[in-house]
N, C-alpha and C positions, 0 to 999 in steps of 0.2 A: 889443362886444369889450372895451372898457375895463371895463365892469361885470363881465364874467366874470373878467377878470384880477384885479380888486379882490376878488372873491369867493374866488378861489384863494389870494391872499395872505392874506386874512382867516382862512381855514380853516387854512392851514399855519402862519401866524405867531401864531394865536390872539389876534388883535387886530382891532378893528372898523376896517376900511379902506374908504374911499369913493373914487369916481372924483374925481380932482383933488387928493387928499391928496399931500403931499410925503413919499413913503414910499421909503426906501432902506435898504441894509445899515448905513448910518451913523446913521439916525434911528430904527431899530427895534432895540431891545436884543437880542432873541433871533434876529435874522436872521444866522445864522452860515453857515459853508460847507456844512454838511449841509442846512440849510434851503434854501440856494441850489440845491443839487442837486435837492431835492424840488420846488422851485418850477419849475425848468427842465423836469424830467421831466413834471410835471403839465400845464404849459402846452403842451408838445409833444404830449402825448396828447390834450388837450382840443381843440386846434386842428388836429390831424393835420399837424403840421409837424416839421421837424428843424432845429435851430439848427446853424450851422457851429461846430465846436469852438473856432475862433479867436475867435468872437464872444462866447462864454459868459462870459469874465471881465468883460466890460463890462455884463452884464445884472444890475446890482446895484441897480436902482431900478424902481419901477413904470413910470415914463416910458420908460426904456430898453427894458423888456420890451414895452410897448405898441408903441413905434416899430418894434422888430424884427419883431414879429408882423405888423404892418401891411405891412412890406416883403415878408415871405414869403408873405402871403396875396394880395397884388395881382399 
């Protein structure tokens, strides 16, 4: 799961991202609001999940996304 999320982030942000990297909207220059929407939509589609709209503003890092996907998939 972490590897797939890292791949999604790498593709959308056009940056080589590995599992364990400290990646967030504050550490990646081109991670803006439009990229956030694209990331959320791609993760939802890839894992066949739906994030609660109230949770989306907190999904600004790879760690936060991984944690939330794990919660929804279990």
